[in-house]
PDB file of N, CA, C and O in Angstrom:
ATOM      1  N   UNK A   1     146.504 110.080 166.066  1.00  0.00           N
ATOM      2  CA  UNK A   1     146.176 109.062 165.146  1.00  0.00           C
ATOM      3  C   UNK A   1     146.198 109.695 163.734  1.00  0.00           C
ATOM      4  O   UNK A   1     145.517 110.696 163.510  1.00  0.00           O
ATOM      5  N   UNK A   2     146.916 109.169 162.844  1.00  0.00           N
ATOM      6  CA  UNK A   2     146.987 109.737 161.470  1.00  0.00           C
ATOM      7  C   UNK A   2     145.826 109.063 160.699  1.00  0.00           C
ATOM      8  O   UNK A   2     145.611 107.851 160.729  1.00  0.00           O
ATOM      9  N   UNK A   3     145.163 109.891 160.065  1.00  0.00           N
ATOM     10  CA  UNK A   3     144.063 109.422 159.055  1.00  0.00           C
ATOM     11  C   UNK A   3     144.264 110.118 157.747  1.00  0.00           C
ATOM     12  O   UNK A   3     144.527 111.320 157.736  1.00  0.00           O
ATOM     13  N   UNK A   4     144.158 109.437 156.659  1.00  0.00           N
ATOM     14  CA  UNK A   4     144.134 110.003 155.352  1.00  0.00           C
ATOM     15  C   UNK A   4     142.847 110.563 154.969  1.00  0.00           C
ATOM     16  O   UNK A   4     141.830 110.211 155.567  1.00  0.00           O
ATOM     17  N   UNK A   5     142.810 111.421 154.005  1.00  0.00           N
ATOM     18  CA  UNK A   5     141.610 112.067 153.504  1.00  0.00           C
ATOM     19  C   UNK A   5     141.490 111.609 152.025  1.00  0.00           C
ATOM     20  O   UNK A   5     142.451 111.672 151.257  1.00  0.00           O
ATOM     21  N   UNK A   6     140.309 111.163 151.672  1.00  0.00           N
ATOM     22  CA  UNK A   6     139.977 110.776 150.314  1.00  0.00           C
ATOM     23  C   UNK A   6     139.002 111.817 149.822  1.00  0.00           C
ATOM     24  O   UNK A   6     138.227 112.358 150.610  1.00  0.00           O
ATOM     25  N   UNK A   7     139.022 112.104 148.559  1.00  0.00           N
ATOM     26  CA  UNK A   7     138.129 113.137 147.995  1.00  0.00           C
ATOM     27  C   UNK A   7     137.546 112.524 146.628  1.00  0.00           C
ATOM     28  O   UNK A   7     138.165 111.709 145.944  1.00  0.00           O
ATOM     29  N   UNK A   8     136.329 113.004 146.340  1.00  0.00           N
ATOM     30  CA  UNK A   8     135.737 112.566 145.038  1.00  0.00           C
ATOM     31  C   UNK A   8     136.274 113.499 143.921  1.00  0.00           C
ATOM     32  O   UNK A   8     137.123 114.338 144.226  1.00  0.00           O
ATOM     33  N   UNK A   9     135.870 113.410 142.765  1.00  0.00           N
ATOM     34  CA  UNK A   9     136.292 114.288 141.687  1.00  0.00           C
ATOM     35  C   UNK A   9     136.038 115.832 141.978  1.00  0.00           C
ATOM     36  O   UNK A   9     134.992 116.228 142.491  1.00  0.00           O
ATOM     37  N   UNK A  10     137.005 116.606 141.633  1.00  0.00           N
ATOM     38  CA  UNK A  10     136.785 118.030 141.852  1.00  0.00           C
ATOM     39  C   UNK A  10     136.195 118.692 140.536  1.00  0.00           C
ATOM     40  O   UNK A  10     136.667 118.471 139.420  1.00  0.00           O
ATOM     41  N   UNK A  11     135.189 119.469 140.763  1.00  0.00           N
ATOM     42  CA  UNK A  11     134.572 120.194 139.593  1.00  0.00           C
ATOM     43  C   UNK A  11     135.047 121.629 139.753  1.00  0.00           C
ATOM     44  O   UNK A  11     134.938 122.280 140.792  1.00  0.00           O
ATOM     45  N   UNK A  12     135.596 122.063 138.590  1.00  0.00           N
ATOM     46  CA  UNK A  12     136.129 123.481 138.561  1.00  0.00           C
ATOM     47  C   UNK A  12     135.303 124.248 137.557  1.00  0.00           C
ATOM     48  O   UNK A  12     135.117 123.749 136.447  1.00  0.00           O
ATOM     49  N   UNK A  13     134.809 125.390 137.856  1.00  0.00           N
ATOM     50  CA  UNK A  13     134.021 126.219 136.895  1.00  0.00           C
ATOM     51  C   UNK A  13     134.571 127.660 136.996  1.00  0.00           C
ATOM     52  O   UNK A  13     134.812 128.180 138.085  1.00  0.00           O
ATOM     53  N   UNK A  14     134.757 128.275 135.819  1.00  0.00           N
ATOM     54  CA  UNK A  14     135.069 129.705 135.759  1.00  0.00           C
ATOM     55  C   UNK A  14     133.910 130.462 135.223  1.00  0.00           C
ATOM     56  O   UNK A  14     133.260 130.010 134.281  1.00  0.00           O
ATOM     57  N   UNK A  15     133.617 131.634 135.804  1.00  0.00           N
ATOM     58  CA  UNK A  15     132.506 132.315 135.294  1.00  0.00           C
ATOM     59  C   UNK A  15     132.794 133.851 135.364  1.00  0.00           C
ATOM     60  O   UNK A  15     133.626 134.316 136.143  1.00  0.00           O
ATOM     61  N   UNK A  16     132.062 134.600 134.511  1.00  0.00           N
ATOM     62  CA  UNK A  16     132.097 136.060 134.450  1.00  0.00           C
ATOM     63  C   UNK A  16     130.667 136.526 134.642  1.00  0.00           C
ATOM     64  O   UNK A  16     129.835 136.202 133.795  1.00  0.00           O
ATOM     65  N   UNK A  17     130.332 137.222 135.634  1.00  0.00           N
ATOM     66  CA  UNK A  17     129.078 137.827 135.911  1.00  0.00           C
ATOM     67  C   UNK A  17     127.947 136.744 135.839  1.00  0.00           C
ATOM     68  O   UNK A  17     126.884 137.007 135.278  1.00  0.00           O
ATOM     69  N   UNK A  18     128.179 135.555 136.396  1.00  0.00           N
ATOM     70  CA  UNK A  18     127.326 134.367 136.456  1.00  0.00           C
ATOM     71  C   UNK A  18     127.282 133.586 135.125  1.00  0.00           C
ATOM     72  O   UNK A  18     126.520 132.629 134.981  1.00  0.00           O
ATOM     73  N   UNK A  19     128.084 133.999 134.192  1.00  0.00           N
ATOM     74  CA  UNK A  19     128.109 133.178 132.859  1.00  0.00           C
ATOM     75  C   UNK A  19     129.341 132.242 132.806  1.00  0.00           C
ATOM     76  O   UNK A  19     130.461 132.752 132.771  1.00  0.00           O
ATOM     77  N   UNK A  20     129.198 130.972 132.799  1.00  0.00           N
ATOM     78  CA  UNK A  20     130.242 130.062 132.824  1.00  0.00           C
ATOM     79  C   UNK A  20     131.103 130.043 131.565  1.00  0.00           C
ATOM     80  O   UNK A  20     130.558 130.035 130.461  1.00  0.00           O
ATOM     81  N   UNK A  21     132.432 130.034 131.694  1.00  0.00           N
ATOM     82  CA  UNK A  21     133.341 129.808 130.530  1.00  0.00           C
ATOM     83  C   UNK A  21     133.413 128.336 130.216  1.00  0.00           C
ATOM     84  O   UNK A  21     133.193 127.858 129.103  1.00  0.00           O
ATOM     85  N   UNK A  22     133.749 127.646 131.322  1.00  0.00           N
ATOM     86  CA  UNK A  22     134.033 126.170 131.060  1.00  0.00           C
ATOM     87  C   UNK A  22     133.781 125.482 132.404  1.00  0.00           C
ATOM     88  O   UNK A  22     133.630 126.138 133.434  1.00  0.00           O
ATOM     89  N   UNK A  23     133.740 124.162 132.371  1.00  0.00           N
ATOM     90  CA  UNK A  23     133.643 123.341 133.541  1.00  0.00           C
ATOM     91  C   UNK A  23     134.497 122.147 133.322  1.00  0.00           C
ATOM     92  O   UNK A  23     134.469 121.622 132.209  1.00  0.00           O
ATOM     93  N   UNK A  24     135.238 121.668 134.238  1.00  0.00           N
ATOM     94  CA  UNK A  24     136.034 120.515 134.062  1.00  0.00           C
ATOM     95  C   UNK A  24     135.960 119.656 135.405  1.00  0.00           C
ATOM     96  O   UNK A  24     135.779 120.181 136.504  1.00  0.00           O
ATOM     97  N   UNK A  25     136.104 118.407 135.227  1.00  0.00           N
ATOM     98  CA  UNK A  25     136.195 117.477 136.340  1.00  0.00           C
ATOM     99  C   UNK A  25     137.533 116.744 136.432  1.00  0.00           C
ATOM    100  O   UNK A  25     137.938 116.065 135.488  1.00  0.00           O
ATOM    101  N   UNK A  26     138.231 116.882 137.588  1.00  0.00           N
ATOM    102  CA  UNK A  26     139.520 116.233 137.668  1.00  0.00           C
ATOM    103  C   UNK A  26     139.626 115.570 139.022  1.00  0.00           C
ATOM    104  O   UNK A  26     138.877 115.932 139.929  1.00  0.00           O
ATOM    105  N   UNK A  27     140.488 114.651 139.195  1.00  0.00           N
ATOM    106  CA  UNK A  27     140.837 114.034 140.448  1.00  0.00           C
ATOM    107  C   UNK A  27     142.306 114.133 140.559  1.00  0.00           C
ATOM    108  O   UNK A  27     142.990 113.112 140.485  1.00  0.00           O
ATOM    109  N   UNK A  28     142.848 115.328 140.737  1.00  0.00           N
ATOM    110  CA  UNK A  28     144.301 115.530 141.004  1.00  0.00           C
ATOM    111  C   UNK A  28     144.492 116.540 142.037  1.00  0.00           C
ATOM    112  O   UNK A  28     143.526 117.166 142.474  1.00  0.00           O
ATOM    113  N   UNK A  29     145.752 116.747 142.480  1.00  0.00           N
ATOM    114  CA  UNK A  29     145.989 117.747 143.558  1.00  0.00           C
ATOM    115  C   UNK A  29     146.367 119.064 142.974  1.00  0.00           C
ATOM    116  O   UNK A  29     146.267 120.056 143.697  1.00  0.00           O
ATOM    117  N   UNK A  30     146.801 119.192 141.713  1.00  0.00           N
ATOM    118  CA  UNK A  30     147.138 120.444 141.136  1.00  0.00           C
ATOM    119  C   UNK A  30     146.265 120.721 139.854  1.00  0.00           C
ATOM    120  O   UNK A  30     145.831 119.825 139.129  1.00  0.00           O
ATOM    121  N   UNK A  31     146.074 121.964 139.677  1.00  0.00           N
ATOM    122  CA  UNK A  31     145.268 122.375 138.433  1.00  0.00           C
ATOM    123  C   UNK A  31     146.068 123.253 137.576  1.00  0.00           C
ATOM    124  O   UNK A  31     146.784 124.119 138.077  1.00  0.00           O
ATOM    125  N   UNK A  32     145.986 123.079 136.324  1.00  0.00           N
ATOM    126  CA  UNK A  32     146.534 123.911 135.255  1.00  0.00           C
ATOM    127  C   UNK A  32     145.309 124.562 134.570  1.00  0.00           C
ATOM    128  O   UNK A  32     144.570 123.882 133.857  1.00  0.00           O
ATOM    129  N   UNK A  33     145.100 125.852 134.780  1.00  0.00           N
ATOM    130  CA  UNK A  33     143.943 126.477 134.193  1.00  0.00           C
ATOM    131  C   UNK A  33     144.385 127.204 132.906  1.00  0.00           C
ATOM    132  O   UNK A  33     145.296 128.032 132.911  1.00  0.00           O
ATOM    133  N   UNK A  34     143.717 126.865 131.842  1.00  0.00           N
ATOM    134  CA  UNK A  34     143.927 127.553 130.494  1.00  0.00           C
ATOM    135  C   UNK A  34     142.616 127.966 130.092  1.00  0.00           C
ATOM    136  O   UNK A  34     141.637 127.240 130.265  1.00  0.00           O
ATOM    137  N   UNK A  35     142.545 129.200 129.516  1.00  0.00           N
ATOM    138  CA  UNK A  35     141.390 129.633 128.971  1.00  0.00           C
ATOM    139  C   UNK A  35     141.411 129.565 127.397  1.00  0.00           C
ATOM    140  O   UNK A  35     141.774 130.514 126.702  1.00  0.00           O
ATOM    141  N   UNK A  36     141.005 128.407 126.923  1.00  0.00           N
ATOM    142  CA  UNK A  36     141.100 128.069 125.466  1.00  0.00           C
ATOM    143  C   UNK A  36     139.841 128.324 124.788  1.00  0.00           C
ATOM    144  O   UNK A  36     139.731 127.883 123.644  1.00  0.00           O
ATOM    145  N   UNK A  37     138.847 128.979 125.319  1.00  0.00           N
ATOM    146  CA  UNK A  37     137.610 129.119 124.726  1.00  0.00           C
ATOM    147  C   UNK A  37     137.557 130.463 123.902  1.00  0.00           C
ATOM    148  O   UNK A  37     136.462 130.915 123.566  1.00  0.00           O
ATOM    149  N   UNK A  38     138.677 131.074 123.590  1.00  0.00           N
ATOM    150  CA  UNK A  38     138.639 132.268 122.780  1.00  0.00           C
ATOM    151  C   UNK A  38     138.144 131.961 121.426  1.00  0.00           C
ATOM    152  O   UNK A  38     137.659 132.900 120.796  1.00  0.00           O
ATOM    153  N   UNK A  39     138.191 130.774 120.868  1.00  0.00           N
ATOM    154  CA  UNK A  39     137.684 130.483 119.557  1.00  0.00           C
ATOM    155  C   UNK A  39     136.157 130.321 119.534  1.00  0.00           C
ATOM    156  O   UNK A  39     135.487 130.392 118.503  1.00  0.00           O
ATOM    157  N   UNK A  40     135.657 130.093 120.787  1.00  0.00           N
ATOM    158  CA  UNK A  40     134.173 129.899 120.886  1.00  0.00           C
ATOM    159  C   UNK A  40     133.578 131.137 121.497  1.00  0.00           C
ATOM    160  O   UNK A  40     134.060 131.614 122.524  1.00  0.00           O
ATOM    161  N   UNK A  41     132.498 131.692 120.863  1.00  0.00           N
ATOM    162  CA  UNK A  41     131.860 132.778 121.515  1.00  0.00           C
ATOM    163  C   UNK A  41     131.102 132.406 122.831  1.00  0.00           C
ATOM    164  O   UNK A  41     130.486 131.349 122.971  1.00  0.00           O
ATOM    165  N   UNK A  42     131.202 133.301 123.700  1.00  0.00           N
ATOM    166  CA  UNK A  42     130.503 133.040 125.002  1.00  0.00           C
ATOM    167  C   UNK A  42     129.190 133.926 124.985  1.00  0.00           C
ATOM    168  O   UNK A  42     129.283 135.133 124.760  1.00  0.00           O
ATOM    169  N   UNK A  43     128.108 133.395 125.196  1.00  0.00           N
ATOM    170  CA  UNK A  43     126.839 134.113 125.145  1.00  0.00           C
ATOM    171  C   UNK A  43     126.579 134.782 126.485  1.00  0.00           C
ATOM    172  O   UNK A  43     126.461 134.067 127.480  1.00  0.00           O
ATOM    173  N   UNK A  44     126.485 136.063 126.579  1.00  0.00           N
ATOM    174  CA  UNK A  44     126.346 136.819 127.682  1.00  0.00           C
ATOM    175  C   UNK A  44     124.935 137.409 127.723  1.00  0.00           C
ATOM    176  O   UNK A  44     124.382 137.781 126.687  1.00  0.00           O
ATOM    177  N   UNK A  45     124.329 137.497 128.982  1.00  0.00           N
ATOM    178  CA  UNK A  45     123.101 138.205 129.109  1.00  0.00           C
ATOM    179  C   UNK A  45     123.261 139.671 128.864  1.00  0.00           C
ATOM    180  O   UNK A  45     124.381 140.174 128.779  1.00  0.00           O
ATOM    181  N   UNK A  46     122.184 140.352 128.751  1.00  0.00           N
ATOM    182  CA  UNK A  46     122.249 141.875 128.583  1.00  0.00           C
ATOM    183  C   UNK A  46     122.939 142.527 129.673  1.00  0.00           C
ATOM    184  O   UNK A  46     123.740 143.421 129.401  1.00  0.00           O
ATOM    185  N   UNK A  47     122.715 142.171 130.955  1.00  0.00           N
ATOM    186  CA  UNK A  47     123.475 142.726 132.036  1.00  0.00           C
ATOM    187  C   UNK A  47     124.937 142.375 132.029  1.00  0.00           C
ATOM    188  O   UNK A  47     125.802 143.159 132.419  1.00  0.00           O
ATOM    189  N   UNK A  48     125.178 141.183 131.577  1.00  0.00           N
ATOM    190  CA  UNK A  48     126.606 140.745 131.495  1.00  0.00           C
ATOM    191  C   UNK A  48     127.374 141.550 130.424  1.00  0.00           C
ATOM    192  O   UNK A  48     128.543 141.874 130.635  1.00  0.00           O
ATOM    193  N   UNK A  49     126.783 141.855 129.356  1.00  0.00           N
ATOM    194  CA  UNK A  49     127.304 142.642 128.214  1.00  0.00           C
ATOM    195  C   UNK A  49     127.662 143.977 128.754  1.00  0.00           C
ATOM    196  O   UNK A  49     128.752 144.480 128.482  1.00  0.00           O
ATOM    197  N   UNK A  50     126.751 144.599 129.541  1.00  0.00           N
ATOM    198  CA  UNK A  50     126.994 145.927 130.120  1.00  0.00           C
ATOM    199  C   UNK A  50     128.177 145.919 131.081  1.00  0.00           C
ATOM    200  O   UNK A  50     128.987 146.846 131.099  1.00  0.00           O
ATOM    201  N   UNK A  51     128.264 144.852 131.882  1.00  0.00           N
ATOM    202  CA  UNK A  51     129.276 144.704 132.872  1.00  0.00           C
ATOM    203  C   UNK A  51     130.647 144.450 132.143  1.00  0.00           C
ATOM    204  O   UNK A  51     131.668 145.012 132.538  1.00  0.00           O
ATOM    205  N   UNK A  52     130.645 143.610 131.094  1.00  0.00           N
ATOM    206  CA  UNK A  52     131.872 143.371 130.338  1.00  0.00           C
ATOM    207  C   UNK A  52     132.396 144.708 129.686  1.00  0.00           C
ATOM    208  O   UNK A  52     133.597 144.979 129.687  1.00  0.00           O
ATOM    209  N   UNK A  53     131.470 145.505 129.144  1.00  0.00           N
ATOM    210  CA  UNK A  53     131.864 146.791 128.546  1.00  0.00           C
ATOM    211  C   UNK A  53     132.526 147.677 129.613  1.00  0.00           C
ATOM    212  O   UNK A  53     133.605 148.221 129.380  1.00  0.00           O
ATOM    213  N   UNK A  54     131.886 147.824 130.774  1.00  0.00           N
ATOM    214  CA  UNK A  54     132.330 148.633 131.823  1.00  0.00           C
ATOM    215  C   UNK A  54     133.740 148.166 132.270  1.00  0.00           C
ATOM    216  O   UNK A  54     134.620 148.999 132.484  1.00  0.00           O
ATOM    217  N   UNK A  55     133.951 146.866 132.408  1.00  0.00           N
ATOM    218  CA  UNK A  55     135.179 146.324 132.924  1.00  0.00           C
ATOM    219  C   UNK A  55     136.227 146.377 131.882  1.00  0.00           C
ATOM    220  O   UNK A  55     137.404 146.547 132.202  1.00  0.00           O
ATOM    221  N   UNK A  56     135.843 146.235 130.602  1.00  0.00           N
ATOM    222  CA  UNK A  56     136.796 146.380 129.461  1.00  0.00           C
ATOM    223  C   UNK A  56     137.344 147.813 129.317  1.00  0.00           C
ATOM    224  O   UNK A  56     138.475 147.984 128.861  1.00  0.00           O
ATOM    225  N   UNK A  57     136.625 148.770 129.668  1.00  0.00           N
ATOM    226  CA  UNK A  57     137.091 150.173 129.570  1.00  0.00           C
ATOM    227  C   UNK A  57     138.211 150.347 130.739  1.00  0.00           C
ATOM    228  O   UNK A  57     139.204 151.044 130.532  1.00  0.00           O
ATOM    229  N   UNK A  58     138.022 149.743 131.857  1.00  0.00           N
ATOM    230  CA  UNK A  58     138.957 149.910 132.919  1.00  0.00           C
ATOM    231  C   UNK A  58     140.191 148.931 132.718  1.00  0.00           C
ATOM    232  O   UNK A  58     141.269 149.186 133.254  1.00  0.00           O
ATOM    233  N   UNK A  59     140.014 147.863 131.973  1.00  0.00           N
ATOM    234  CA  UNK A  59     141.022 146.847 131.742  1.00  0.00           C
ATOM    235  C   UNK A  59     141.229 145.835 132.775  1.00  0.00           C
ATOM    236  O   UNK A  59     142.259 145.162 132.791  1.00  0.00           O
ATOM    237  N   UNK A  60     140.277 145.693 133.659  1.00  0.00           N
ATOM    238  CA  UNK A  60     140.317 144.644 134.698  1.00  0.00           C
ATOM    239  C   UNK A  60     138.948 143.927 134.717  1.00  0.00           C
ATOM    240  O   UNK A  60     137.890 144.553 134.681  1.00  0.00           O
ATOM    241  N   UNK A  61     139.027 142.549 134.776  1.00  0.00           N
ATOM    242  CA  UNK A  61     137.809 141.800 134.799  1.00  0.00           C
ATOM    243  C   UNK A  61     137.742 140.965 136.025  1.00  0.00           C
ATOM    244  O   UNK A  61     138.734 140.361 136.433  1.00  0.00           O
ATOM    245  N   UNK A  62     136.497 140.916 136.667  1.00  0.00           N
ATOM    246  CA  UNK A  62     136.243 140.153 137.802  1.00  0.00           C
ATOM    247  C   UNK A  62     135.733 138.783 137.320  1.00  0.00           C
ATOM    248  O   UNK A  62     134.718 138.700 136.627  1.00  0.00           O
ATOM    249  N   UNK A  63     136.471 137.681 137.708  1.00  0.00           N
ATOM    250  CA  UNK A  63     136.090 136.298 137.311  1.00  0.00           C
ATOM    251  C   UNK A  63     136.019 135.465 138.573  1.00  0.00           C
ATOM    252  O   UNK A  63     136.789 135.640 139.517  1.00  0.00           O
ATOM    253  N   UNK A  64     135.094 134.581 138.549  1.00  0.00           N
ATOM    254  CA  UNK A  64     134.925 133.706 139.797  1.00  0.00           C
ATOM    255  C   UNK A  64     135.339 132.274 139.391  1.00  0.00           C
ATOM    256  O   UNK A  64     134.912 131.700 138.390  1.00  0.00           O
ATOM    257  N   UNK A  65     136.251 131.744 140.310  1.00  0.00           N
ATOM    258  CA  UNK A  65     136.689 130.340 140.151  1.00  0.00           C
ATOM    259  C   UNK A  65     136.012 129.568 141.281  1.00  0.00           C
ATOM    260  O   UNK A  65     136.106 129.954 142.446  1.00  0.00           O
ATOM    261  N   UNK A  66     135.293 128.415 140.913  1.00  0.00           N
ATOM    262  CA  UNK A  66     134.537 127.706 141.851  1.00  0.00           C
ATOM    263  C   UNK A  66     135.027 126.253 141.843  1.00  0.00           C
ATOM    264  O   UNK A  66     135.067 125.657 140.767  1.00  0.00           O
ATOM    265  N   UNK A  67     135.421 125.617 143.034  1.00  0.00           N
ATOM    266  CA  UNK A  67     135.793 124.333 143.119  1.00  0.00           C
ATOM    267  C   UNK A  67     134.833 123.556 144.013  1.00  0.00           C
ATOM    268  O   UNK A  67     134.546 124.002 145.124  1.00  0.00           O
ATOM    269  N   UNK A  68     134.324 122.399 143.560  1.00  0.00           N
ATOM    270  CA  UNK A  68     133.423 121.608 144.325  1.00  0.00           C
ATOM    271  C   UNK A  68     134.055 120.192 144.494  1.00  0.00           C
ATOM    272  O   UNK A  68     134.658 119.661 143.561  1.00  0.00           O
ATOM    273  N   UNK A  69     133.907 119.619 145.662  1.00  0.00           N
ATOM    274  CA  UNK A  69     134.258 118.166 145.878  1.00  0.00           C
ATOM    275  C   UNK A  69     133.675 117.726 147.169  1.00  0.00           C
ATOM    276  O   UNK A  69     133.076 118.523 147.891  1.00  0.00           O
ATOM    277  N   UNK A  70     133.834 116.498 147.472  1.00  0.00           N
ATOM    278  CA  UNK A  70     133.367 115.896 148.719  1.00  0.00           C
ATOM    279  C   UNK A  70     134.573 115.162 149.371  1.00  0.00           C
ATOM    280  O   UNK A  70     135.171 114.274 148.762  1.00  0.00           O
ATOM    281  N   UNK A  71     134.907 115.550 150.607  1.00  0.00           N
ATOM    282  CA  UNK A  71     135.942 114.939 151.391  1.00  0.00           C
ATOM    283  C   UNK A  71     135.436 113.876 152.309  1.00  0.00           C
ATOM    284  O   UNK A  71     134.301 113.924 152.784  1.00  0.00           O
ATOM    285  N   UNK A  72     136.332 112.865 152.568  1.00  0.00           N
ATOM    286  CA  UNK A  72     135.887 111.864 153.554  1.00  0.00           C
ATOM    287  C   UNK A  72     137.213 111.353 154.195  1.00  0.00           C
ATOM    288  O   UNK A  72     138.166 110.972 153.515  1.00  0.00           O
ATOM    289  N   UNK A  73     137.200 111.375 155.555  1.00  0.00           N
ATOM    290  CA  UNK A  73     138.306 110.772 156.246  1.00  0.00           C
ATOM    291  C   UNK A  73     138.340 109.246 156.006  1.00  0.00           C
ATOM    292  O   UNK A  73     137.283 108.615 156.038  1.00  0.00           O
ATOM    293  N   UNK A  74     139.532 108.628 155.765  1.00  0.00           N
ATOM    294  CA  UNK A  74     139.548 107.195 155.533  1.00  0.00           C
ATOM    295  C   UNK A  74     139.285 106.529 156.835  1.00  0.00           C
ATOM    296  O   UNK A  74     139.799 106.913 157.886  1.00  0.00           O
ATOM    297  N   UNK A  75     138.481 105.530 156.742  1.00  0.00           N
ATOM    298  CA  UNK A  75     137.990 104.783 158.060  1.00  0.00           C
ATOM    299  C   UNK A  75     136.830 105.355 158.627  1.00  0.00           C
ATOM    300  O   UNK A  75     136.393 104.875 159.673  1.00  0.00           O
ATOM    301  N   UNK A  76     136.213 106.408 158.032  1.00  0.00           N
ATOM    302  CA  UNK A  76     134.987 106.976 158.479  1.00  0.00           C
ATOM    303  C   UNK A  76     133.966 107.011 157.476  1.00  0.00           C
ATOM    304  O   UNK A  76     134.272 107.064 156.285  1.00  0.00           O
ATOM    305  N   UNK A  77     132.628 106.984 157.913  1.00  0.00           N
ATOM    306  CA  UNK A  77     131.581 106.953 156.864  1.00  0.00           C
ATOM    307  C   UNK A  77     131.102 108.324 156.437  1.00  0.00           C
ATOM    308  O   UNK A  77     130.656 108.548 155.312  1.00  0.00           O
ATOM    309  N   UNK A  78     131.218 109.237 157.404  1.00  0.00           N
ATOM    310  CA  UNK A  78     130.743 110.595 157.213  1.00  0.00           C
ATOM    311  C   UNK A  78     131.485 111.313 155.938  1.00  0.00           C
ATOM    312  O   UNK A  78     132.697 111.209 155.749  1.00  0.00           O
ATOM    313  N   UNK A  79     130.685 111.983 155.168  1.00  0.00           N
ATOM    314  CA  UNK A  79     131.293 112.736 154.047  1.00  0.00           C
ATOM    315  C   UNK A  79     131.105 114.187 154.216  1.00  0.00           C
ATOM    316  O   UNK A  79     130.043 114.557 154.717  1.00  0.00           O
ATOM    317  N   UNK A  80     131.979 115.056 153.873  1.00  0.00           N
ATOM    318  CA  UNK A  80     131.912 116.530 154.013  1.00  0.00           C
ATOM    319  C   UNK A  80     131.970 117.160 152.656  1.00  0.00           C
ATOM    320  O   UNK A  80     132.998 117.048 151.987  1.00  0.00           O
ATOM    321  N   UNK A  81     130.890 117.839 152.193  1.00  0.00           N
ATOM    322  CA  UNK A  81     130.925 118.568 150.928  1.00  0.00           C
ATOM    323  C   UNK A  81     131.841 119.738 151.122  1.00  0.00           C
ATOM    324  O   UNK A  81     131.840 120.304 152.215  1.00  0.00           O
ATOM    325  N   UNK A  82     132.638 120.156 150.134  1.00  0.00           N
ATOM    326  CA  UNK A  82     133.567 121.298 150.173  1.00  0.00           C
ATOM    327  C   UNK A  82     133.351 122.094 148.933  1.00  0.00           C
ATOM    328  O   UNK A  82     133.329 121.540 147.834  1.00  0.00           O
ATOM    329  N   UNK A  83     133.187 123.418 149.082  1.00  0.00           N
ATOM    330  CA  UNK A  83     133.059 124.270 147.952  1.00  0.00           C
ATOM    331  C   UNK A  83     133.941 125.477 148.301  1.00  0.00           C
ATOM    332  O   UNK A  83     133.843 126.049 149.387  1.00  0.00           O
ATOM    333  N   UNK A  84     134.824 125.850 147.325  1.00  0.00           N
ATOM    334  CA  UNK A  84     135.732 126.982 147.470  1.00  0.00           C
ATOM    335  C   UNK A  84     135.433 127.885 146.357  1.00  0.00           C
ATOM    336  O   UNK A  84     135.437 127.438 145.209  1.00  0.00           O
ATOM    337  N   UNK A  85     135.158 129.191 146.608  1.00  0.00           N
ATOM    338  CA  UNK A  85     134.988 130.172 145.673  1.00  0.00           C
ATOM    339  C   UNK A  85     136.077 131.255 145.807  1.00  0.00           C
ATOM    340  O   UNK A  85     136.292 131.846 146.866  1.00  0.00           O
ATOM    341  N   UNK A  86     136.747 131.473 144.664  1.00  0.00           N
ATOM    342  CA  UNK A  86     137.848 132.514 144.656  1.00  0.00           C
ATOM    343  C   UNK A  86     137.427 133.618 143.640  1.00  0.00           C
ATOM    344  O   UNK A  86     137.101 133.374 142.478  1.00  0.00           O
ATOM    345  N   UNK A  87     137.466 134.805 144.176  1.00  0.00           N
ATOM    346  CA  UNK A  87     137.107 135.951 143.276  1.00  0.00           C
ATOM    347  C   UNK A  87     138.464 136.425 142.666  1.00  0.00           C
ATOM    348  O   UNK A  87     139.356 136.835 143.408  1.00  0.00           O
ATOM    349  N   UNK A  88     138.610 136.371 141.377  1.00  0.00           N
ATOM    350  CA  UNK A  88     139.900 136.719 140.740  1.00  0.00           C
ATOM    351  C   UNK A  88     139.655 138.078 139.981  1.00  0.00           C
ATOM    352  O   UNK A  88     138.579 138.330 139.439  1.00  0.00           O
ATOM    353  N   UNK A  89     140.698 138.907 139.983  1.00  0.00           N
ATOM    354  CA  UNK A  89     140.697 140.149 139.193  1.00  0.00           C
ATOM    355  C   UNK A  89     141.807 139.973 138.167  1.00  0.00           C
ATOM    356  O   UNK A  89     142.987 139.850 138.494  1.00  0.00           O
ATOM    357  N   UNK A  90     141.377 139.967 136.924  1.00  0.00           N
ATOM    358  CA  UNK A  90     142.322 139.761 135.787  1.00  0.00           C
ATOM    359  C   UNK A  90     142.447 141.030 135.011  1.00  0.00           C
ATOM    360  O   UNK A  90     143.182 141.080 134.025  1.00  0.00           O
TER     361      UNK A  90
END
């Protein structure tokens, strides 16, 4: 039996050392990620500044991409929260 899947809005957040760059809400199947916050300073904690300095010397940054949504099979009442966390090395 074929059943479709419906989902609520997806929330996407990028963070460095637990400090968020941005957060967006979309209801699409594809994402185009742009880091346009270069003109805005990002406030880092003392530990994050130390981590940024250490990773800047190496030239690689660990960034976390987190996607949140709720899935539901069409024709069913039960909802399933879904969270995906991707660790990226830039």
